[in-house]
C-alpha positions as CSV (number, residue, x, y, z in Angstrom):
1,I,1.6,5.7,16.0
2,K,4.3,5.2,18.3
3,G,7.9,3.8,17.5
4,W,9.6,2.0,20.5
5,A,12.6,1.3,21.9
6,L,11.7,-3.0,23.2
7,I,14.9,-3.5,25.3
8,A,14.0,-0.3,27.4
9,G,10.5,-0.6,26.9
10,K,9.7,3.0,26.5
11,P,8.7,5.1,23.7
12,L,11.4,7.0,20.8
13,Y,8.5,8.9,19.2
14,T,4.9,9.4,18.4
15,L,3.4,10.3,15.2
16,T,0.3,12.5,14.7
17,H,0.4,13.1,11.1
18,H,-2.5,11.2,9.8
19,K,-5.6,13.0,10.1
20,K,-8.1,9.9,10.9
21,A,-7.4,6.4,11.7
22,V,-4.1,4.3,11.0
23,R,-5.7,1.2,9.8
24,S,-2.4,-0.6,8.8
25,L,1.5,-0.4,8.5
26,V,4.2,-2.4,6.7
27,A,7.9,-2.9,7.1
28,H,10.2,-2.6,4.4
29,P,11.7,-5.7,4.0
30,T,15.3,-4.1,3.7
31,E,15.4,-0.4,4.7
32,F,14.6,1.2,7.2
33,S,11.3,2.1,6.4
34,F,7.9,1.6,6.5
35,M,4.2,2.8,5.5
36,S,1.3,3.8,7.3
37,G,-2.7,3.6,5.5
38,A,-5.4,5.5,6.9
39,A,-8.9,7.2,5.2
40,D,-6.9,10.2,4.5
41,N,-3.8,8.6,2.4
42,M,-0.9,6.7,3.4
43,K,2.7,7.8,4.4
44,K,6.4,6.8,4.0
45,W,8.3,7.2,7.3
46,A,11.5,6.5,8.6
47,T,12.0,3.8,10.9
48,R,15.2,4.9,13.2
49,D,13.5,8.2,14.0
50,G,10.2,8.8,12.7
51,T,11.3,11.6,9.9
52,F,8.2,12.1,7.5
53,I,9.4,11.4,4.0
54,K,6.5,11.2,1.6
55,N,3.2,11.1,1.3
56,F,1.1,8.5,-1.2
57,G,-2.5,10.3,-2.5
58,G,-4.8,9.1,-4.7
59,H,-6.3,6.1,-3.2
60,K,-10.2,7.4,-2.5
61,A,-10.8,5.0,0.3
62,V,-9.8,3.7,3.6
63,I,-6.6,1.3,3.2
64,N,-7.2,-1.7,5.4
65,A,-4.5,-3.5,3.6
66,L,-1.2,-2.9,2.9
67,A,2.0,-4.8,1.1
68,L,5.2,-4.7,0.4
69,N,8.0,-7.1,-1.5
70,E,11.9,-6.5,-2.2
71,D,10.6,-5.1,-5.2
72,G,9.5,-2.0,-3.9
73,V,6.0,-3.3,-5.1
74,L,3.8,-1.6,-2.7
75,A,0.0,-2.6,-2.4
76,S,-2.8,-1.3,-1.3
77,C,-6.3,-2.3,-0.2
78,A,-9.1,-0.4,0.8
79,D,-12.4,-1.1,2.3
80,N,-14.5,-0.7,-1.0
81,G,-12.6,-3.5,-3.0
82,T,-9.9,-1.4,-4.5
83,M,-6.2,-2.3,-4.9
84,Q,-3.8,0.1,-6.2
85,M,0.2,-0.8,-6.7
86,W,2.6,1.3,-6.4
87,D,6.7,2.0,-6.4
88,Y,8.0,2.5,-3.2
89,N,10.2,5.0,-4.1
90,S,8.7,7.2,-6.5
91,G,5.2,6.6,-5.0
92,Y,4.1,6.2,-8.6
93,C,0.7,4.3,-8.7
94,F,1.3,2.2,-11.6
95,Q,-2.0,0.2,-10.9
96,K,-5.3,0.0,-10.3
97,Q,-8.0,-2.8,-10.0
98,E,-11.3,-3.9,-8.0
99,T,-11.6,-7.3,-6.7
100,I,-14.4,-9.5,-7.3
101,V,-17.0,-11.0,-4.9
102,Q,-17.7,-14.3,-4.8
103,P,-21.1,-15.5,-6.4
104,G,-23.9,-14.9,-3.9
105,S,-22.3,-12.0,-1.8
106,L,-23.8,-8.4,-2.0
107,D,-21.4,-5.7,-3.8
108,A,-20.9,-4.1,-0.3
109,E,-18.8,-7.2,0.6
110,A,-16.1,-5.9,-2.0
111,G,-13.4,-5.2,0.7
112,F,-10.0,-6.3,2.2
113,Y,-9.0,-7.0,5.1
114,A,-5.4,-8.0,5.1
115,A,-2.9,-8.3,2.2
116,T,0.7,-9.6,2.4
117,F,3.2,-11.1,-0.4
118,D,4.6,-14.6,-0.4
119,K,7.9,-15.6,0.2
120,S,8.6,-15.3,-4.1
121,G,7.1,-11.5,-3.7
122,S,4.8,-12.0,-7.2
123,R,1.8,-13.4,-5.3
124,L,-0.2,-11.6,-3.0
125,L,-2.6,-13.2,-0.7
126,T,-5.5,-11.3,0.8
127,C,-8.2,-11.8,2.9
128,E,-11.5,-10.0,2.1
129,A,-14.8,-9.0,3.1
130,D,-16.7,-11.1,1.5
131,K,-15.2,-14.2,3.1
132,T,-12.7,-16.0,0.9
133,I,-9.1,-15.5,0.6
134,K,-7.6,-14.5,-2.8
135,I,-4.4,-15.0,-4.5
136,W,-2.7,-12.4,-7.2
137,K,-0.4,-13.5,-9.2
138,E,1.2,-11.7,-12.1
139,D,0.0,-11.6,-15.6
140,D,2.9,-13.8,-17.6
141,E,1.6,-12.8,-20.6
142,A,1.3,-9.3,-19.9
143,T,3.3,-6.7,-22.3
144,E,3.7,-2.8,-22.7
145,E,0.4,-3.0,-25.0
146,T,-1.6,-4.7,-22.8
147,Y,-0.9,-2.5,-19.2
148,P,0.6,0.6,-20.8
149,I,2.7,2.9,-18.3
150,D,1.6,6.6,-18.5
151,M,4.7,7.9,-19.4
152,E,3.6,11.4,-19.2
153,G,1.7,11.1,-15.7
154,W,5.1,9.4,-14.7
155,R,7.4,12.4,-15.6
156,N,5.1,14.8,-14.0
157,Y,4.5,13.2,-11.3
158,C,8.0,11.8,-10.6
159,L,10.5,14.4,-12.1
160,A,8.7,17.4,-11.9
161,P,10.6,19.6,-9.1
162,K,9.4,19.2,-5.5
163,R,7.2,21.9,-3.9
164,R,8.0,22.6,0.0
């Protein structure tokens, strides 16, 4: 990953922390930070100087697409058809799901190529390997009972002392 000074036309920094090829980048809409996605994991960076902030681990596939809305919801979409939703600030994965290929497609075509949130930030648009564009929306009938949060997992991940 290279950070550029566009006016000067020179690179500011080169980030070489990923072990595998980077497939996706997404900038935060209001903060000076961005995410990169690759086969090894996702990483959060400071835009100004390229300082590494945090690893987002646990998505066990090649990340082809990242999308981020103003509410701090990060969607990571992989080449195996899995999609995960993350809290951008804490790095906690609060939802996991898989896409459904259209009838007549092979199961191997369950993969994402691109993703973005619409202007409202509540709908995710994806471009997929089964030759479809899908629009994912929030579940209007979702409750804490239908989509329980693993509070113990959240506490362990978000509130545990950080290892250096």
